[in-house]
N, C-alpha and C positions, 0 to 999 in steps of 0.2 A: 505494499499500500504506499502511496506517495503522499506526503503530508505538504501541502503548498507552503507553509509558512516555515519550513525547514530547508536551509541550503546545505551543500555540502561541508560548509565551514560552521554550522550551528544553527541556532535559531535566528530566523531572520526577521522575526518580530520585535527582536530586541530594539528598544528605542524607537520603534516605528509608531507608536500609538500617539505621539505628540500631536495635539490639535484634533484629535479624534474622540467623540464622546461615546463612540461604541467599541472601544478596546483596539486592540493591534490591527494594523492593516497588513493584509497577506498579499498585497500586489507585487507585481514583479519588480517595479523600479527600485525598492529598496533591497530585495533579495539580491538583484544582479548588480547594485552599487557596492554591497558589501563583498559580494564575491570578487568583483573587479578589483576593489581596494585590497583585499587581502592578496590577489593574485599579482597585483603590481608591487606591493609590498615584498612578497616573496622573490619576484623578478629581480629587484633592486638588490637584495640580499644576495641572491644566487649570482648575479652579475658581479658584484664587489668582491664576494669570497673566491669566486672562479678566476678573476684576474689576479687578485693577490697570490693564490696558490699556483696558478699558470707561471706566474714571475719567479717566485721563489723556486718552484720545480727546474724551471729553464736555466735559473742561476747554478743549480746544482749538475744539471746535465752537460750546459753547453757553454757555462761561464758567461752567459748573456747578462745584461745589465749590472755589470762590475761583479759578477758572481764568481765563486772559486773554481767552477768548473768540477769535473769527476775527481781530479787529482787531489786538488784543495779539498774538496767535500770529504774524501776518502780519508784524509789525514786527520780532518775533525772526528770522523767516526772512529778511526782507530785511538785517538788520543782519549775520546769518551768511553773506551772500554769495549766497543763492539767488535766481534771477531769480523774477519773479511771485509775491511773498511771500503774497498772499492765496491763489492756486491751490496754492501749496505747504502753506499752513495747511489748507486743505480736504483735500488729499491724505493728510497726516499724521493730520489728526483722523479721517478716514474709515478709514484702515488701522488705526489703533488702536482705535476703536470697534468696526468689524466684525470685525477680526482678534480682538479680544478676546471679542466675543460668540461667534464661531465657536470659539474655545477653550473659553470656558465650557460651550457645548452639546455640544462634540464634534461639531461640524458642519463637513464640508469641512476636517477637521483640517489636512492638509497645506498647503492654501491660506491658512488661518487663520494657522498657523504662520509662513509665508512672509511673510504681511502684517505681522505683529509682527516678525519678523527684520530685514525690509528697513528698517522704521522704526528699530530698534534700531542697525543699521549707521550709517545717517545720523546718529543722535544720538551714537553713538561717535565718528564722523568729526569732528563739530562741537565735541565737549566733551573730546576725549582730552586728557589731562594727569595730574593727580594720580589715585591710584588709590582712596583712601578718601574715603568721604562726610565732610563735606557736598559738597564741590566735585569728588569723584572719580567714577570710572566704574564701580565696583563694582556698584551696582544695575543700571545700564543693561547691563553684560556679564552679570550673573545673568539678567536678563530674556531676553538674546539666546541664550543657553545654554539655558535653559529652552524657550524657542521651537522651538530646533534639534533639542533631545532629543525634543520632542514629534512635530515632523515625523517623525523617525526610527522612533520606538516605535509611532506611531499612539495613539488616545485611550484604548484600553483598552475593556473591555467595556462599561461605563456612559455610552455617548455615542450621539448621533443617528446617526453614521455607521454604527452596527451595523443600521440599518435601510435604508441605501442599498446595493444590491446592488455596486456597483463598490467602494465603500469597506468593506464589510463585514468583511474580513479585510485587515489591514495588509499592504501592499507596501512593502518597502524602497526599491523604485524611485521611487514617489510621493513619499516623503519625500527622496530625493536630489535628484529634479527639483524639488522645493518649495523646498530649500534653495539649489539653483543658481538659481533664478528670483530669490529675496531677494538674493543677492550680487550677480548682474547688475543688477538694478532699483535696490538700494542704492548701488551703484558708479556707475552711471549718473547718479544724482542728486548725489552727491558730486561728479562730475566737471563738472557744470554750475554749479556754485559759483562765484563770482569769486575 
């Protein structure tokens, strides 16, 4: 049964009874403007997180944007106690680049968010200490929470996932599974450090 006052983002009658003596209005203008606003907000979040992560990943992989490249990133991973520094640099660079691209496009959003979250869990594990920048973890934590939020909410209406039958509608179970995958993978990589 379809309830006309419920959008995919919750109860569309929220706040819509203003000026109506007969209670909530169930008309489509409020429901579609709420859905549009949420989708535009998710689009902005996805685009920004995606660009940031693609930039960081390409710094690691190719040395773009004054990045260290694979060799410099491999040295960092080795100094941070990870075995096989070069392999870890490739894993981190690909996770950030491909995860960022997936978030940017809204493509396989739960998996893209998991790639970003898993990388951020490791970044937090290695750099935990002060909270505020320039030495703190506030930026890394913000990226991790943003990726987690996108895994749970889905990409919104303006995303490639809308054309994939399995991901056309967001399922909370996909987001929770993606977060669990990221936490387990992130923890495994942290545990193999010296």
